[in-house]
N, C-alpha and C positions, 0 to 999 in steps of 0.2 A: 810397540809404540815407536813413533819416529819423531825426531826433533829437527826443526829447520831453524837455522840462525842466518838471518839476512841482514846485511849491513848496507846502508845507503852510502855510496861513494860520490860525494858532491864537491862542487867548488866552494871556496870559503865565502863567508858572509851572506849566505842565502837568507838567514833569519834576522837580518838587521832592521827590518821594518820597511825597507825600500829597495828598489832594484839599483844595482851599481851602474854608473854611466860607462864604465870601462869593464872589460872582462875581468872577473875575479881569478885569483890564483888557485892552484890545486896542490900547493906544497903540503897541505894537510894529509894527502894520500899516503905519504911516507910514514905517517904515524900508525898506519895499519899494523906495522911490525909489533906494536904494543899488544896486539891481540893474538899473536902467534901461539901463545900458550893454549888457546882453545883447541885447535886441531892437534897440536903436538902432545899435550898432556891428557886431553880427554877424548881425542879422536872424533870430535864433532866436526862434520863438514860445514863449510861456510858458503854462503851465496852472497856475492858482491853485486849490488845493483848500481850501475855506473851511469852518471849523467853524461851528456854529450861533451861538455867541456873537459871533464876528467878523462874521457876516452880519447880525446884528441891530443892531449898533452903527452909528449914523448916520455918524460920522466914518470908520469903516473902510469903509463902503459907498461913500463918496465916493472913497476911494483906489482901491477896486476898479473903480468906474466909470471913473476916469481911465485905468487900465490897459486896460480893455476898449475905451474910445473911442480912445485914443492908439495902442495897439499891437495891437488885435484879440485881446487876451489872452482865452483861454478860461477861464471860471470854473465850477467844479464844486463839489459837496458833498464835504466830508471826513467820511466816516462811520466 
């Protein structure tokens, strides 16, 4: 049996009921650290599906690099 855990990495406020007039932030990406116990304690690999806005943000990219380098996390596009 194989288990896939995929996490959508998106900008903030996508589900507020309307589209923002200005680009939303992605500071929420830093909160991925709260999920670090999944690969560390259970050995389950994660797949992060990243939106365009999150992929373009330098700080969010650092977080994504950390996950890739530390846990071999697969990173894909959230289309």
